[in-house]
Each structure stands twice: as structure tokens, then as C-alpha cells.
PDB file of N, CA, C and O in Angstrom:
ATOM      1  N   MET A   1    -112.540 104.723-103.524  1.00  0.00           N
ATOM      2  CA  MET A   1    -112.880 105.419-104.739  1.00  0.00           C
ATOM      3  C   MET A   1    -114.231 104.944-105.288  1.00  0.00           C
ATOM      4  O   MET A   1    -114.892 105.679-106.021  1.00  0.00           O
ATOM      5  N   ALA A   2    -114.634 103.747-104.944  1.00  0.00           N
ATOM      6  CA  ALA A   2    -115.918 103.241-105.405  1.00  0.00           C
ATOM      7  C   ALA A   2    -117.074 104.005-104.748  1.00  0.00           C
ATOM      8  O   ALA A   2    -118.116 104.198-105.374  1.00  0.00           O
ATOM      9  N   VAL A   3    -116.903 104.435-103.507  1.00  0.00           N
ATOM     10  CA  VAL A   3    -117.944 105.188-102.814  1.00  0.00           C
ATOM     11  C   VAL A   3    -118.132 106.545-103.471  1.00  0.00           C
ATOM     12  O   VAL A   3    -119.264 107.004-103.626  1.00  0.00           O
ATOM     13  N   THR A   4    -117.040 107.196-103.860  1.00  0.00           N
ATOM     14  CA  THR A   4    -117.125 108.482-104.528  1.00  0.00           C
ATOM     15  C   THR A   4    -117.854 108.323-105.863  1.00  0.00           C
ATOM     16  O   THR A   4    -118.635 109.196-106.242  1.00  0.00           O
ATOM     17  N   GLY A   5    -117.615 107.238-106.572  1.00  0.00           N
ATOM     18  CA  GLY A   5    -118.293 106.980-107.839  1.00  0.00           C
ATOM     19  C   GLY A   5    -119.784 106.789-107.647  1.00  0.00           C
ATOM     20  O   GLY A   5    -120.589 107.267-108.445  1.00  0.00           O
ATOM     21  N   ARG A   6    -120.148 106.085-106.578  1.00  0.00           N
ATOM     22  CA  ARG A   6    -121.578 105.893-106.304  1.00  0.00           C
ATOM     23  C   ARG A   6    -122.244 107.202-105.920  1.00  0.00           C
ATOM     24  O   ARG A   6    -123.361 107.488-106.352  1.00  0.00           O
ATOM     25  N   ARG A   7    -121.557 107.999-105.107  1.00  0.00           N
ATOM     26  CA  ARG A   7    -122.115 109.295-104.726  1.00  0.00           C
ATOM     27  C   ARG A   7    -122.303 110.173-105.953  1.00  0.00           C
ATOM     28  O   ARG A   7    -123.322 110.850-106.094  1.00  0.00           O
ATOM     29  N   GLY A   8    -121.345 110.158-106.812  1.00  0.00           N
ATOM     30  CA  GLY A   8    -121.451 110.950-108.040  1.00  0.00           C
ATOM     31  C   GLY A   8    -122.595 110.465-108.912  1.00  0.00           C
ATOM     32  O   GLY A   8    -123.300 111.273-109.515  1.00  0.00           O
ATOM     33  N   ALA A   9    -122.790 109.141-108.986  1.00  0.00           N
ATOM     34  CA  ALA A   9    -123.881 108.580-109.783  1.00  0.00           C
ATOM     35  C   ALA A   9    -125.235 108.970-109.179  1.00  0.00           C
ATOM     36  O   ALA A   9    -126.172 109.304-109.905  1.00  0.00           O
ATOM     37  N   TRP A  10    -125.327 108.923-107.848  1.00  0.00           N
ATOM     38  CA  TRP A  10    -126.564 109.320-107.185  1.00  0.00           C
ATOM     39  C   TRP A  10    -126.870 110.796-107.421  1.00  0.00           C
ATOM     40  O   TRP A  10    -128.015 111.164-107.684  1.00  0.00           O
ATOM     41  N   ARG A  11    -125.866 111.618-107.327  1.00  0.00           N
ATOM     42  CA  ARG A  11    -126.066 113.050-107.560  1.00  0.00           C
ATOM     43  C   ARG A  11    -126.514 113.307-108.992  1.00  0.00           C
ATOM     44  O   ARG A  11    -127.397 114.128-109.240  1.00  0.00           O
ATOM     45  N   TRP A  12    -125.902 112.602-109.922  1.00  0.00           N
ATOM     46  CA  TRP A  12    -126.302 112.721-111.331  1.00  0.00           C
ATOM     47  C   TRP A  12    -127.758 112.284-111.495  1.00  0.00           C
ATOM     48  O   TRP A  12    -128.538 112.966-112.159  1.00  0.00           O
ATOM     49  N   ALA A  13    -128.121 111.169-110.902  1.00  0.00           N
ATOM     50  CA  ALA A  13    -129.486 110.647-111.030  1.00  0.00           C
ATOM     51  C   ALA A  13    -130.502 111.630-110.439  1.00  0.00           C
ATOM     52  O   ALA A  13    -131.559 111.870-111.022  1.00  0.00           O
ATOM     53  N   VAL A  14    -130.165 112.192-109.278  1.00  0.00           N
ATOM     54  CA  VAL A  14    -131.070 113.148-108.651  1.00  0.00           C
ATOM     55  C   VAL A  14    -131.168 114.422-109.494  1.00  0.00           C
ATOM     56  O   VAL A  14    -132.259 114.969-109.659  1.00  0.00           O
ATOM     57  N   ALA A  15    -130.065 114.887-110.017  1.00  0.00           N
ATOM     58  CA  ALA A  15    -130.076 116.092-110.846  1.00  0.00           C
ATOM     59  C   ALA A  15    -130.899 115.875-112.117  1.00  0.00           C
ATOM     60  O   ALA A  15    -131.690 116.737-112.500  1.00  0.00           O
ATOM     61  N   VAL A  16    -130.716 114.742-112.760  1.00  0.00           N
ATOM     62  CA  VAL A  16    -131.483 114.429-113.976  1.00  0.00           C
ATOM     63  C   VAL A  16    -132.969 114.320-113.646  1.00  0.00           C
ATOM     64  O   VAL A  16    -133.812 114.806-114.401  1.00  0.00           O
ATOM     65  N   TRP A  17    -133.292 113.684-112.522  1.00  0.00           N
ATOM     66  CA  TRP A  17    -134.686 113.533-112.109  1.00  0.00           C
ATOM     67  C   TRP A  17    -135.318 114.911-111.859  1.00  0.00           C
ATOM     68  O   TRP A  17    -136.444 115.160-112.289  1.00  0.00           O
ATOM     69  N   LEU A  18    -134.603 115.799-111.172  1.00  0.00           N
ATOM     70  CA  LEU A  18    -135.122 117.139-110.902  1.00  0.00           C
ATOM     71  C   LEU A  18    -135.352 117.921-112.195  1.00  0.00           C
ATOM     72  O   LEU A  18    -136.358 118.618-112.329  1.00  0.00           O
ATOM     73  N   VAL A  19    -134.432 117.806-113.138  1.00  0.00           N
ATOM     74  CA  VAL A  19    -134.596 118.495-114.419  1.00  0.00           C
ATOM     75  C   VAL A  19    -135.811 117.942-115.158  1.00  0.00           C
ATOM     76  O   VAL A  19    -136.589 118.711-115.723  1.00  0.00           O
ATOM     77  N   LEU A  20    -135.985 116.623-115.163  1.00  0.00           N
ATOM     78  CA  LEU A  20    -137.140 116.025-115.836  1.00  0.00           C
ATOM     79  C   LEU A  20    -138.457 116.455-115.193  1.00  0.00           C
ATOM     80  O   LEU A  20    -139.430 116.722-115.897  1.00  0.00           O
ATOM     81  N   VAL A  21    -138.496 116.523-113.873  1.00  0.00           N
ATOM     82  CA  VAL A  21    -139.713 116.947-113.184  1.00  0.00           C
ATOM     83  C   VAL A  21    -140.031 118.404-113.518  1.00  0.00           C
ATOM     84  O   VAL A  21    -141.188 118.748-113.759  1.00  0.00           O
ATOM     85  N   ALA A  22    -139.015 119.251-113.532  1.00  0.00           N
ATOM     86  CA  ALA A  22    -139.229 120.671-113.847  1.00  0.00           C
ATOM     87  C   ALA A  22    -139.714 120.839-115.289  1.00  0.00           C
ATOM     88  O   ALA A  22    -140.626 121.625-115.546  1.00  0.00           O
ATOM     89  N   VAL A  23    -139.121 120.121-116.214  1.00  0.00           N
ATOM     90  CA  VAL A  23    -139.523 120.216-117.620  1.00  0.00           C
ATOM     91  C   VAL A  23    -140.943 119.679-117.803  1.00  0.00           C
ATOM     92  O   VAL A  23    -141.746 120.286-118.512  1.00  0.00           O
ATOM     93  N   ALA A  24    -141.257 118.558-117.177  1.00  0.00           N
ATOM     94  CA  ALA A  24    -142.604 117.986-117.292  1.00  0.00           C
ATOM     95  C   ALA A  24    -143.644 118.927-116.694  1.00  0.00           C
ATOM     96  O   ALA A  24    -144.727 119.076-117.262  1.00  0.00           O
ATOM     97  N   GLY A  25    -143.346 119.561-115.570  1.00  0.00           N
ATOM     98  CA  GLY A  25    -144.272 120.522-114.983  1.00  0.00           C
ATOM     99  C   GLY A  25    -144.482 121.720-115.883  1.00  0.00           C
ATOM    100  O   GLY A  25    -145.610 122.187-116.039  1.00  0.00           O
ATOM    101  N   GLY A  26    -143.412 122.225-116.478  1.00  0.00           N
ATOM    102  CA  GLY A  26    -143.536 123.342-117.398  1.00  0.00           C
ATOM    103  C   GLY A  26    -144.361 122.992-118.621  1.00  0.00           C
ATOM    104  O   GLY A  26    -145.199 123.783-119.054  1.00  0.00           O
ATOM    105  N   LEU A  27    -144.133 121.819-119.177  1.00  0.00           N
ATOM    106  CA  LEU A  27    -144.911 121.381-120.343  1.00  0.00           C
ATOM    107  C   LEU A  27    -146.383 121.202-119.987  1.00  0.00           C
ATOM    108  O   LEU A  27    -147.264 121.542-120.776  1.00  0.00           O
ATOM    109  N   THR A  28    -146.644 120.665-118.795  1.00  0.00           N
ATOM    110  CA  THR A  28    -148.029 120.485-118.374  1.00  0.00           C
ATOM    111  C   THR A  28    -148.744 121.830-118.297  1.00  0.00           C
ATOM    112  O   THR A  28    -149.861 121.962-118.796  1.00  0.00           O
ATOM    113  N   LEU A  29    -148.123 122.814-117.689  1.00  0.00           N
ATOM    114  CA  LEU A  29    -148.737 124.142-117.596  1.00  0.00           C
ATOM    115  C   LEU A  29    -148.914 124.774-118.972  1.00  0.00           C
ATOM    116  O   LEU A  29    -149.931 125.413-119.239  1.00  0.00           O
ATOM    117  N   TRP A  30    -147.934 124.598-119.835  1.00  0.00           N
ATOM    118  CA  TRP A  30    -148.007 125.175-121.179  1.00  0.00           C
ATOM    119  C   TRP A  30    -149.154 124.550-121.963  1.00  0.00           C
ATOM    120  O   TRP A  30    -149.938 125.260-122.593  1.00  0.00           O
ATOM    121  N   TRP A  31    -149.254 123.211-121.925  1.00  0.00           N
ATOM    122  CA  TRP A  31    -150.322 122.529-122.654  1.00  0.00           C
ATOM    123  C   TRP A  31    -151.684 122.848-122.052  1.00  0.00           C
ATOM    124  O   TRP A  31    -152.670 122.958-122.781  1.00  0.00           O
ATOM    125  N   GLN A  32    -151.751 122.995-120.738  1.00  0.00           N
ATOM    126  CA  GLN A  32    -153.021 123.309-120.089  1.00  0.00           C
ATOM    127  C   GLN A  32    -153.487 124.704-120.490  1.00  0.00           C
ATOM    128  O   GLN A  32    -154.679 124.906-120.721  1.00  0.00           O
ATOM    129  N   ASP A  33    -152.585 125.659-120.577  1.00  0.00           N
ATOM    130  CA  ASP A  33    -152.951 127.019-120.964  1.00  0.00           C
ATOM    131  C   ASP A  33    -153.363 127.097-122.429  1.00  0.00           C
ATOM    132  O   ASP A  33    -154.206 127.918-122.792  1.00  0.00           O
ATOM    133  N   SER A  34    -152.775 126.248-123.276  1.00  0.00           N
ATOM    134  CA  SER A  34    -153.085 126.312-124.695  1.00  0.00           C
ATOM    135  C   SER A  34    -154.392 125.604-125.041  1.00  0.00           C
ATOM    136  O   SER A  34    -154.945 125.822-126.118  1.00  0.00           O
ATOM    137  N   ALA A  35    -154.893 124.756-124.136  1.00  0.00           N
ATOM    138  CA  ALA A  35    -156.145 124.044-124.391  1.00  0.00           C
ATOM    139  C   ALA A  35    -157.324 124.993-124.192  1.00  0.00           C
ATOM    140  O   ALA A  35    -157.222 125.984-123.469  1.00  0.00           O
ATOM    141  N   GLU A  36    -158.438 124.678-124.841  1.00  0.00           N
ATOM    142  CA  GLU A  36    -159.632 125.485-124.657  1.00  0.00           C
ATOM    143  C   GLU A  36    -160.154 125.296-123.241  1.00  0.00           C
ATOM    144  O   GLU A  36    -160.018 124.212-122.673  1.00  0.00           O
ATOM    145  N   PRO A  37    -160.747 126.333-122.667  1.00  0.00           N
ATOM    146  CA  PRO A  37    -161.238 126.191-121.290  1.00  0.00           C
ATOM    147  C   PRO A  37    -162.365 125.170-121.218  1.00  0.00           C
ATOM    148  O   PRO A  37    -163.219 125.097-122.101  1.00  0.00           O
ATOM    149  N   GLN A  38    -162.348 124.395-120.160  1.00  0.00           N
ATOM    150  CA  GLN A  38    -163.367 123.374-119.974  1.00  0.00           C
ATOM    151  C   GLN A  38    -164.519 123.966-119.185  1.00  0.00           C
ATOM    152  O   GLN A  38    -164.318 124.736-118.245  1.00  0.00           O
ATOM    153  N   ARG A  39    -165.724 123.598-119.578  1.00  0.00           N
ATOM    154  CA  ARG A  39    -166.902 124.083-118.866  1.00  0.00           C
ATOM    155  C   ARG A  39    -167.272 123.082-117.778  1.00  0.00           C
ATOM    156  O   ARG A  39    -167.153 121.870-117.959  1.00  0.00           O
ATOM    157  N   HIS A  40    -167.711 123.601-116.673  1.00  0.00           N
ATOM    158  CA  HIS A  40    -168.151 122.767-115.569  1.00  0.00           C
ATOM    159  C   HIS A  40    -169.667 122.706-115.566  1.00  0.00           C
ATOM    160  O   HIS A  40    -170.326 123.560-116.159  1.00  0.00           O
ATOM    161  N   GLY A  41    -170.219 121.713-114.911  1.00  0.00           N
ATOM    162  CA  GLY A  41    -171.663 121.538-114.895  1.00  0.00           C
ATOM    163  C   GLY A  41    -172.412 122.716-114.309  1.00  0.00           C
ATOM    164  O   GLY A  41    -173.485 123.070-114.798  1.00  0.00           O
ATOM    165  N   TRP A  42    -171.870 123.326-113.277  1.00  0.00           N
ATOM    166  CA  TRP A  42    -172.578 124.443-112.653  1.00  0.00           C
ATOM    167  C   TRP A  42    -172.571 125.680-113.525  1.00  0.00           C
ATOM    168  O   TRP A  42    -173.404 126.564-113.327  1.00  0.00           O
ATOM    169  N   GLU A  43    -171.658 125.778-114.490  1.00  0.00           N
ATOM    170  CA  GLU A  43    -171.620 126.927-115.379  1.00  0.00           C
ATOM    171  C   GLU A  43    -172.701 126.850-116.445  1.00  0.00           C
ATOM    172  O   GLU A  43    -173.053 127.869-117.039  1.00  0.00           O
ATOM    173  N   GLU A  44    -173.227 125.674-116.695  1.00  0.00           N
ATOM    174  CA  GLU A  44    -174.204 125.490-117.753  1.00  0.00           C
ATOM    175  C   GLU A  44    -175.638 125.532-117.235  1.00  0.00           C
ATOM    176  O   GLU A  44    -176.565 125.235-117.989  1.00  0.00           O
ATOM    177  N   SER A  45    -175.844 125.890-115.986  1.00  0.00           N
ATOM    178  CA  SER A  45    -177.185 125.896-115.430  1.00  0.00           C
ATOM    179  C   SER A  45    -177.994 127.067-115.986  1.00  0.00           C
ATOM    180  O   SER A  45    -177.443 128.103-116.357  1.00  0.00           O
ATOM    181  N   ALA A  46    -179.284 126.880-116.033  1.00  0.00           N
ATOM    182  CA  ALA A  46    -180.181 127.905-116.549  1.00  0.00           C
ATOM    183  C   ALA A  46    -180.430 128.954-115.459  1.00  0.00           C
ATOM    184  O   ALA A  46    -180.278 128.662-114.272  1.00  0.00           O
ATOM    185  N   PRO A  47    -180.806 130.157-115.854  1.00  0.00           N
ATOM    186  CA  PRO A  47    -181.108 131.172-114.835  1.00  0.00           C
ATOM    187  C   PRO A  47    -182.356 130.803-114.039  1.00  0.00           C
ATOM    188  O   PRO A  47    -183.204 130.051-114.519  1.00  0.00           O
ATOM    189  N   THR A  48    -182.464 131.325-112.840  1.00  0.00           N
ATOM    190  CA  THR A  48    -183.618 131.058-111.988  1.00  0.00           C
ATOM    191  C   THR A  48    -184.857 131.699-112.609  1.00  0.00           C
ATOM    192  O   THR A  48    -184.842 132.888-112.927  1.00  0.00           O
ATOM    193  N   PRO A  49    -185.921 130.931-112.783  1.00  0.00           N
ATOM    194  CA  PRO A  49    -187.120 131.511-113.397  1.00  0.00           C
ATOM    195  C   PRO A  49    -187.772 132.526-112.453  1.00  0.00           C
ATOM    196  O   PRO A  49    -187.683 132.404-111.232  1.00  0.00           O
ATOM    197  N   SER A  50    -188.419 133.515-113.037  1.00  0.00           N
ATOM    198  CA  SER A  50    -189.092 134.525-112.229  1.00  0.00           C
ATOM    199  C   SER A  50    -190.459 134.012-111.790  1.00  0.00           C
ATOM    200  O   SER A  50    -190.998 133.066-112.364  1.00  0.00           O
ATOM    201  N   LEU A  51    -191.008 134.654-110.762  1.00  0.00           N
ATOM    202  CA  LEU A  51    -192.326 134.267-110.270  1.00  0.00           C
ATOM    203  C   LEU A  51    -193.400 134.714-111.254  1.00  0.00           C
ATOM    204  O   LEU A  51    -193.234 135.737-111.918  1.00  0.00           O
ATOM    205  N   PRO A  52    -194.511 133.960-111.362  1.00  0.00           N
ATOM    206  CA  PRO A  52    -195.561 134.338-112.305  1.00  0.00           C
ATOM    207  C   PRO A  52    -196.336 135.565-111.804  1.00  0.00           C
ATOM    208  O   PRO A  52    -196.270 135.930-110.630  1.00  0.00           O
ATOM    209  N   GLU A  53    -197.052 136.171-112.710  1.00  0.00           N
ATOM    210  CA  GLU A  53    -197.880 137.331-112.369  1.00  0.00           C
ATOM    211  C   GLU A  53    -198.939 136.922-111.342  1.00  0.00           C
ATOM    212  O   GLU A  53    -199.504 135.832-111.430  1.00  0.00           O
ATOM    213  N   GLY A  54    -199.204 137.788-110.382  1.00  0.00           N
ATOM    214  CA  GLY A  54    -200.252 137.540-109.398  1.00  0.00           C
ATOM    215  C   GLY A  54    -199.877 136.565-108.307  1.00  0.00           C
ATOM    216  O   GLY A  54    -200.765 136.019-107.651  1.00  0.00           O
ATOM    217  N   TRP A  55    -198.606 136.325-108.088  1.00  0.00           N
ATOM    218  CA  TRP A  55    -198.208 135.353-107.062  1.00  0.00           C
ATOM    219  C   TRP A  55    -198.553 135.830-105.659  1.00  0.00           C
ATOM    220  O   TRP A  55    -198.783 135.004-104.776  1.00  0.00           O
ATOM    221  N   GLN A  56    -198.595 137.148-105.427  1.00  0.00           N
ATOM    222  CA  GLN A  56    -198.920 137.648-104.091  1.00  0.00           C
ATOM    223  C   GLN A  56    -200.352 137.279-103.702  1.00  0.00           C
ATOM    224  O   GLN A  56    -200.598 136.872-102.567  1.00  0.00           O
ATOM    225  N   SER A  57    -201.295 137.418-104.630  1.00  0.00           N
ATOM    226  CA  SER A  57    -202.690 137.094-104.312  1.00  0.00           C
ATOM    227  C   SER A  57    -202.887 135.590-104.165  1.00  0.00           C
ATOM    228  O   SER A  57    -203.747 135.161-103.396  1.00  0.00           O
ATOM    229  N   ALA A  58    -202.109 134.779-104.885  1.00  0.00           N
ATOM    230  CA  ALA A  58    -202.247 133.332-104.773  1.00  0.00           C
ATOM    231  C   ALA A  58    -201.739 132.829-103.434  1.00  0.00           C
ATOM    232  O   ALA A  58    -202.228 131.818-102.929  1.00  0.00           O
ATOM    233  N   CYS A  59    -200.770 133.512-102.853  1.00  0.00           N
ATOM    234  CA  CYS A  59    -200.209 133.090-101.569  1.00  0.00           C
ATOM    235  C   CYS A  59    -200.879 133.776-100.381  1.00  0.00           C
ATOM    236  O   CYS A  59    -200.535 133.482 -99.236  1.00  0.00           O
ATOM    237  N   ALA A  60    -201.814 134.668-100.620  1.00  0.00           N
ATOM    238  CA  ALA A  60    -202.428 135.417 -99.521  1.00  0.00           C
ATOM    239  C   ALA A  60    -203.194 134.508 -98.572  1.00  0.00           C
ATOM    240  O   ALA A  60    -203.248 134.788 -97.375  1.00  0.00           O
ATOM    241  N   ALA A  61    -203.784 133.435 -99.066  1.00  0.00           N
ATOM    242  CA  ALA A  61    -204.590 132.551 -98.233  1.00  0.00           C
ATOM    243  C   ALA A  61    -203.752 131.501 -97.505  1.00  0.00           C
ATOM    244  O   ALA A  61    -204.289 130.750 -96.691  1.00  0.00           O
ATOM    245  N   ALA A  62    -202.443 131.433 -97.781  1.00  0.00           N
ATOM    246  CA  ALA A  62    -201.596 130.415 -97.152  1.00  0.00           C
ATOM    247  C   ALA A  62    -201.361 130.752 -95.683  1.00  0.00           C
ATOM    248  O   ALA A  62    -201.227 131.918 -95.311  1.00  0.00           O
ATOM    249  N   THR A  63    -201.314 129.722 -94.868  1.00  0.00           N
ATOM    250  CA  THR A  63    -201.095 129.893 -93.431  1.00  0.00           C
ATOM    251  C   THR A  63    -199.604 129.798 -93.131  1.00  0.00           C
ATOM    252  O   THR A  63    -198.957 128.829 -93.529  1.00  0.00           O
ATOM    253  N   PRO A  64    -199.044 130.799 -92.428  1.00  0.00           N
ATOM    254  CA  PRO A  64    -197.620 130.737 -92.104  1.00  0.00           C
ATOM    255  C   PRO A  64    -197.327 129.666 -91.056  1.00  0.00           C
ATOM    256  O   PRO A  64    -198.184 129.328 -90.240  1.00  0.00           O
ATOM    257  N   ASP A  65    -196.099 129.138 -91.091  1.00  0.00           N
ATOM    258  CA  ASP A  65    -195.688 128.147 -90.091  1.00  0.00           C
ATOM    259  C   ASP A  65    -195.234 128.849 -88.809  1.00  0.00           C
ATOM    260  O   ASP A  65    -195.422 130.056 -88.661  1.00  0.00           O
ATOM    261  N   GLU A  66    -194.635 128.090 -87.881  1.00  0.00           N
ATOM    262  CA  GLU A  66    -194.228 128.662 -86.598  1.00  0.00           C
ATOM    263  C   GLU A  66    -193.124 129.710 -86.740  1.00  0.00           C
ATOM    264  O   GLU A  66    -192.932 130.526 -85.838  1.00  0.00           O
ATOM    265  N   ASN A  67    -192.396 129.698 -87.859  1.00  0.00           N
ATOM    266  CA  ASN A  67    -191.351 130.698 -88.107  1.00  0.00           C
ATOM    267  C   ASN A  67    -191.882 131.895 -88.896  1.00  0.00           C
ATOM    268  O   ASN A  67    -191.133 132.835 -89.161  1.00  0.00           O
ATOM    269  N   GLY A  68    -193.129 131.876 -89.266  1.00  0.00           N
ATOM    270  CA  GLY A  68    -193.716 132.973 -90.028  1.00  0.00           C
ATOM    271  C   GLY A  68    -193.484 132.868 -91.518  1.00  0.00           C
ATOM    272  O   GLY A  68    -193.730 133.831 -92.245  1.00  0.00           O
ATOM    273  N   GLU A  69    -193.016 131.726 -91.995  1.00  0.00           N
ATOM    274  CA  GLU A  69    -192.748 131.537 -93.421  1.00  0.00           C
ATOM    275  C   GLU A  69    -193.907 130.820 -94.086  1.00  0.00           C
ATOM    276  O   GLU A  69    -194.583 129.997 -93.470  1.00  0.00           O
ATOM    277  N   VAL A  70    -194.127 131.146 -95.359  1.00  0.00           N
ATOM    278  CA  VAL A  70    -195.227 130.566 -96.127  1.00  0.00           C
ATOM    279  C   VAL A  70    -194.636 129.835 -97.321  1.00  0.00           C
ATOM    280  O   VAL A  70    -193.695 130.320 -97.949  1.00  0.00           O
ATOM    281  N   LEU A  71    -195.188 128.667 -97.635  1.00  0.00           N
ATOM    282  CA  LEU A  71    -194.745 127.880 -98.778  1.00  0.00           C
ATOM    283  C   LEU A  71    -195.864 127.839 -99.804  1.00  0.00           C
ATOM    284  O   LEU A  71    -196.963 127.377 -99.497  1.00  0.00           O
ATOM    285  N   CYS A  72    -195.606 128.310-101.013  1.00  0.00           N
ATOM    286  CA  CYS A  72    -196.579 128.308-102.099  1.00  0.00           C
ATOM    287  C   CYS A  72    -196.042 127.523-103.285  1.00  0.00           C
ATOM    288  O   CYS A  72    -194.853 127.597-103.598  1.00  0.00           O
ATOM    289  N   PHE A  73    -196.922 126.767-103.949  1.00  0.00           N
ATOM    290  CA  PHE A  73    -196.556 126.024-105.144  1.00  0.00           C
ATOM    291  C   PHE A  73    -197.301 126.607-106.340  1.00  0.00           C
ATOM    292  O   PHE A  73    -198.475 126.961-106.240  1.00  0.00           O
ATOM    293  N   PHE A  74    -196.600 126.702-107.482  1.00  0.00           N
ATOM    294  CA  PHE A  74    -197.206 127.205-108.710  1.00  0.00           C
ATOM    295  C   PHE A  74    -197.049 126.156-109.788  1.00  0.00           C
ATOM    296  O   PHE A  74    -196.003 125.519-109.918  1.00  0.00           O
ATOM    297  N   ARG A  75    -198.086 125.992-110.542  1.00  0.00           N
ATOM    298  CA  ARG A  75    -198.033 125.114-111.706  1.00  0.00           C
ATOM    299  C   ARG A  75    -198.350 125.963-112.917  1.00  0.00           C
ATOM    300  O   ARG A  75    -199.403 126.594-112.995  1.00  0.00           O
ATOM    301  N   THR A  76    -197.410 125.970-113.876  1.00  0.00           N
ATOM    302  CA  THR A  76    -197.578 126.858-115.034  1.00  0.00           C
ATOM    303  C   THR A  76    -198.195 126.161-116.223  1.00  0.00           C
ATOM    304  O   THR A  76    -198.642 126.836-117.150  1.00  0.00           O
ATOM    305  N   ARG A  77    -198.241 124.861-116.241  1.00  0.00           N
ATOM    306  CA  ARG A  77    -198.825 124.145-117.379  1.00  0.00           C
ATOM    307  C   ARG A  77    -199.978 123.312-116.973  1.00  0.00           C
ATOM    308  O   ARG A  77    -200.583 122.644-117.812  1.00  0.00           O
TER     309      ARG A  77
END
């Protein structure tokens, strides 16, 4: 009869543990949904700046590399 008591105690412990895990998971999701959304670093980035006026003529004298690509630098200030 002692073995049956231990089995019953183990089943109770496992059942209580499962209920606690389910309740804690539900509360976590509820609290997470109620919180304000968090911003990530990549969401706060500035838009890509546009090229300055006349960039085509400034790059016309550049020599292309072996792949046919040209690298131009602009300084605005």
C-alpha cells in the first residue's frame, strides 16, 4: 500500500507541476501582449540618403575595375 501512496503522490506532483507551467505560460503571453511593443535597433535606422545632384558627371572620369564597376566618393560638407 505504500507504493500506491507514492505513485499517487508522484501523479499529484506531476499534475500540479503541469498546471503551474500552463498557468505561468498563459500569464507570460498575457503580460507580453499587454506591454508596449519594443523597438529594435534596426527599426530606428535613418533612410538611405539620396545621391547629390550631378553625380553622373562626377563619376564619368572614374575608371571601371575588372568587373566593370565604378566606385565614386562624395563629400557634401
